[in-house]
C-alpha positions as CSV (number, residue, x, y, z in Angstrom):
1,X,-52.0,23.4,-33.1
2,X,-50.1,20.6,-33.6
3,X,-50.2,19.2,-36.5
4,X,-49.0,15.5,-35.4
5,X,-52.4,14.6,-33.1
6,X,-51.3,11.9,-30.0
7,X,-53.9,8.9,-29.7
8,X,-56.2,10.2,-27.8
9,X,-57.1,7.9,-24.5
10,X,-60.7,8.8,-22.6
11,X,-60.9,10.5,-19.7
12,X,-60.7,8.5,-16.6
13,X,-59.6,5.6,-18.8
14,X,-58.5,2.8,-16.1
15,X,-56.4,-0.3,-17.1
16,X,-54.0,-2.6,-16.1
17,X,-50.5,-1.9,-16.2
18,X,-48.3,-5.5,-17.0
19,X,-45.6,-3.7,-15.4
20,X,-42.8,-4.0,-12.2
21,X,-43.4,-0.9,-11.4
22,X,-41.1,0.8,-8.6
23,X,-40.4,4.4,-6.6
24,X,-37.4,5.8,-5.0
25,X,-36.9,8.1,-2.8
26,X,-34.5,9.6,-0.6
27,X,-32.8,6.2,-0.9
28,X,-35.7,4.2,-0.1
29,X,-38.5,1.6,-1.4
30,X,-41.9,3.4,-1.3
31,X,-43.2,0.8,-3.7
32,X,-42.7,-2.6,-5.5
33,X,-45.8,-3.8,-7.4
34,X,-46.6,-6.1,-10.5
35,X,-50.3,-4.7,-9.9
36,X,-50.1,-1.1,-11.3
37,X,-53.1,0.4,-13.2
38,X,-52.9,2.9,-15.7
39,X,-55.2,6.1,-15.4
40,X,-56.0,8.2,-18.3
41,X,-56.9,11.8,-16.9
42,X,-56.7,15.2,-18.2
43,X,-53.4,14.2,-19.8
44,X,-53.0,12.3,-23.4
45,X,-50.5,9.9,-21.0
46,X,-51.7,8.2,-18.6
47,X,-50.6,7.5,-14.8
48,X,-49.5,5.4,-12.4
49,X,-52.2,4.4,-9.6
50,X,-50.0,2.1,-7.0
51,X,-52.0,-0.7,-4.8
52,X,-51.9,0.4,-1.2
53,X,-50.8,-2.9,-0.1
54,X,-47.8,-3.0,-1.8
55,X,-46.6,0.7,-0.4
56,X,-44.5,1.3,2.5
57,X,-47.2,2.5,4.7
58,X,-45.1,3.1,7.8
59,X,-43.3,6.0,5.5
60,X,-46.8,7.5,4.6
61,X,-48.6,10.4,6.5
62,X,-51.8,11.4,6.7
63,X,-52.8,14.4,6.3
64,X,-56.8,14.1,7.2
65,X,-58.0,15.8,4.3
66,X,-60.2,14.7,1.5
67,X,-60.6,15.8,-2.3
68,X,-62.6,15.1,-4.7
69,X,-60.9,14.6,-8.9
70,X,-62.1,13.3,-11.7
71,X,-62.0,9.9,-11.0
72,X,-63.2,10.2,-7.5
73,X,-63.2,10.8,-3.7
74,X,-59.1,10.3,-2.0
75,X,-58.1,11.2,1.4
76,X,-54.2,13.0,1.5
77,X,-51.1,12.5,2.7
78,X,-48.2,13.4,2.8
79,X,-44.9,11.2,3.4
80,X,-41.5,11.5,4.9
81,X,-38.5,9.3,4.4
82,X,-35.6,10.5,6.2
83,X,-35.4,14.2,6.7
84,X,-37.1,14.9,3.4
85,X,-40.4,15.7,3.8
86,X,-43.6,16.0,0.7
87,X,-46.6,16.8,1.6
88,X,-49.7,17.1,0.5
89,X,-48.1,14.8,-2.3
90,X,-49.9,11.2,-2.4
91,X,-53.5,10.4,-2.8
92,X,-55.0,7.5,-1.1
93,X,-58.6,6.9,-3.2
94,X,-61.2,5.3,-1.3
95,X,-64.9,3.4,-1.9
96,X,-66.3,6.1,-3.8
97,X,-63.8,6.1,-6.9
98,X,-64.8,5.0,-10.5
99,X,-64.0,0.9,-10.5
100,X,-61.3,-0.6,-9.9
101,X,-59.5,2.2,-7.7
102,X,-60.2,2.0,-4.4
103,X,-57.8,1.3,-2.2
104,X,-54.6,2.4,-5.2
105,X,-52.4,5.6,-4.4
106,X,-51.4,8.4,-6.7
107,X,-47.6,9.7,-6.1
108,X,-47.3,13.0,-8.0
109,X,-44.8,12.2,-10.7
110,X,-41.5,14.7,-9.3
111,X,-42.3,13.6,-5.2
112,X,-40.0,10.6,-6.0
113,X,-36.2,10.5,-6.9
114,X,-35.9,7.9,-9.1
115,X,-39.4,5.9,-10.7
116,X,-38.6,2.0,-12.3
117,X,-40.9,-0.4,-14.8
118,X,-38.5,-3.3,-14.2
119,X,-35.5,-2.3,-14.1
120,X,-34.9,0.6,-15.8
121,X,-35.7,4.3,-15.2
122,X,-38.6,6.1,-16.6
123,X,-38.7,10.2,-17.2
124,X,-40.6,12.6,-16.8
125,X,-44.1,9.9,-16.8
126,X,-45.3,6.7,-17.4
127,X,-44.9,4.9,-21.4
128,X,-48.2,5.1,-23.3
129,X,-49.3,1.7,-23.5
130,X,-50.8,2.7,-26.9
131,X,-47.5,5.1,-28.0
132,X,-44.5,4.0,-30.2
133,X,-41.7,4.8,-30.8
134,X,-39.1,3.2,-33.8
135,X,-35.0,3.9,-34.9
136,X,-34.5,3.7,-37.8
137,X,-31.5,3.5,-40.2
138,X,-31.8,5.3,-43.8
139,X,-29.9,5.6,-46.9
140,X,-31.5,8.6,-47.1
141,X,-29.9,12.5,-47.9
142,X,-30.6,14.6,-44.7
143,X,-30.0,18.0,-45.0
144,X,-29.9,21.0,-42.0
145,X,-29.4,24.6,-42.7
146,X,-30.4,27.7,-41.1
147,X,-30.7,31.2,-43.2
148,X,-29.3,29.3,-46.4
149,X,-26.3,28.3,-44.0
150,X,-26.0,24.2,-44.4
151,X,-25.0,23.1,-41.0
152,X,-25.1,19.2,-41.5
153,X,-25.6,16.6,-44.3
154,X,-25.8,12.7,-44.4
155,X,-26.6,10.3,-46.2
156,X,-27.2,7.2,-43.4
157,X,-29.0,8.9,-41.0
158,X,-31.3,7.4,-38.4
159,X,-34.6,8.6,-38.4
160,X,-36.8,8.4,-34.9
161,X,-40.5,7.6,-35.6
162,X,-42.5,8.8,-32.1
163,X,-46.1,8.5,-32.0
164,X,-47.3,12.4,-32.4
165,X,-44.3,14.0,-33.6
166,X,-42.8,14.4,-36.5
167,X,-40.2,12.6,-37.6
168,X,-36.7,13.1,-36.3
169,X,-33.4,13.0,-38.0
170,X,-30.7,12.2,-35.7
171,X,-27.4,12.6,-38.3
172,X,-23.3,11.5,-37.3
173,X,-21.2,14.5,-35.3
174,X,-18.5,14.0,-38.3
175,X,-21.4,14.9,-40.5
176,X,-22.1,18.0,-38.8
177,X,-20.1,21.1,-38.5
178,X,-19.3,21.1,-35.0
179,X,-17.9,24.7,-34.8
180,X,-21.3,26.3,-35.5
181,X,-22.9,24.8,-32.0
182,X,-22.9,26.4,-29.5
183,X,-23.7,23.8,-25.6
184,X,-26.2,25.6,-23.6
185,X,-27.3,24.4,-20.3
186,X,-30.6,22.8,-21.7
187,X,-31.2,19.7,-20.0
188,X,-34.8,17.8,-21.3
189,X,-36.5,13.8,-20.6
190,X,-38.3,12.0,-22.1
191,X,-40.4,9.3,-21.4
192,X,-39.3,7.6,-24.7
193,X,-35.4,8.0,-25.2
194,X,-34.7,9.3,-22.3
195,X,-31.6,11.5,-20.4
196,X,-30.5,14.0,-23.2
197,X,-26.3,14.3,-22.9
198,X,-26.7,18.2,-24.6
199,X,-27.7,21.2,-26.4
200,X,-27.0,23.5,-28.7
201,X,-27.5,26.8,-29.9
202,X,-26.8,28.2,-33.5
203,X,-25.2,31.5,-34.9
204,X,-25.3,32.7,-37.5
205,X,-24.2,35.7,-38.7
206,X,-25.7,37.9,-36.2
207,X,-28.3,36.0,-34.9
208,X,-28.5,33.3,-32.4
209,X,-31.6,30.2,-32.8
210,X,-32.0,29.4,-29.1
211,X,-31.3,24.8,-28.6
212,X,-31.5,23.8,-32.2
213,X,-30.0,20.5,-31.7
214,X,-29.3,18.3,-28.5
215,X,-28.0,14.5,-28.3
216,X,-28.6,11.6,-26.4
217,X,-25.6,9.6,-25.2
218,X,-27.1,7.0,-23.3
219,X,-30.3,6.9,-24.7
220,X,-33.4,4.1,-23.8
221,X,-32.6,0.0,-24.9
222,X,-36.0,1.2,-27.4
223,X,-33.7,3.7,-29.3
224,X,-29.5,2.9,-29.2
225,X,-29.3,3.6,-32.8
226,X,-29.2,7.5,-31.9
227,X,-26.4,7.3,-29.1
228,X,-23.9,10.1,-29.9
229,X,-25.8,11.4,-32.9
230,X,-27.7,15.0,-33.7
231,X,-31.0,16.1,-34.1
232,X,-32.3,19.1,-35.1
233,X,-35.7,20.7,-34.3
234,X,-37.6,20.8,-37.7
235,X,-39.7,23.9,-36.6
236,X,-37.0,25.1,-35.8
237,X,-34.3,24.7,-39.4
238,X,-34.9,24.6,-43.1
239,X,-35.1,20.3,-43.5
240,X,-33.9,19.0,-46.6
241,X,-34.6,15.0,-47.2
242,X,-33.4,13.6,-50.5
243,X,-33.5,17.1,-51.5
244,X,-36.9,18.0,-51.0
245,X,-37.7,21.0,-48.7
246,X,-39.7,19.1,-45.4
247,X,-42.1,21.8,-44.0
248,X,-41.5,23.4,-40.6
249,X,-44.6,21.6,-38.5
250,X,-46.2,24.0,-36.5
251,X,-45.8,22.0,-32.6
252,X,-45.1,22.8,-29.6
253,X,-41.5,23.1,-29.6
254,X,-42.3,26.1,-32.6
255,X,-40.6,29.5,-32.1
256,X,-42.5,32.0,-31.2
């Protein structure tokens, strides 16, 4: 179990989203709305629900199925844009839904090529309005080791504080022993930070430690200070801050 629980909003909670939300598929705008709502379903983050009136309804394909969900009854639709067709990925909620969701539409996230909040791309899922991410410059002394081998050391890190996640320490590349880093093809995305540019494994003696470090060359505006810097998973390395070892946290990134 994670030692860093996220803020938990009650399941099926609905509230207005003040941001302009847009969705793009195969080069076509599927919707453009300022009337979206956040709906918390089973996850610890919300999903966008879009007013039917703000959707290109000519792109929807009625599949004539009704389904019952925790938030109410919805009619199933597919979506067709040019040669692209996705079946069963759109649901339009009926009057038999929780308050505020009648004629609201839920798209499976991966159905669309790109989601936008205002003019910024959103990755993976909507940003939780109850979560916070701060990137703060620091003069703490940070050292990163694996099996006693020093991988990096700095007196000018950037610390990222994210709700529900251990503090991450980003180091300048000049202060990282890049000769020990092995590039991998791993790529991840985060609603708050953007899409990673690099992942690295580390080989010490005869052991390879997989995907222990990463960087964002073009992070979101929220955390611009980390651009081009390197972070290591606290869960996979030995981390020392101001001379004191930081216990490895138990999270979903911990080695099995």
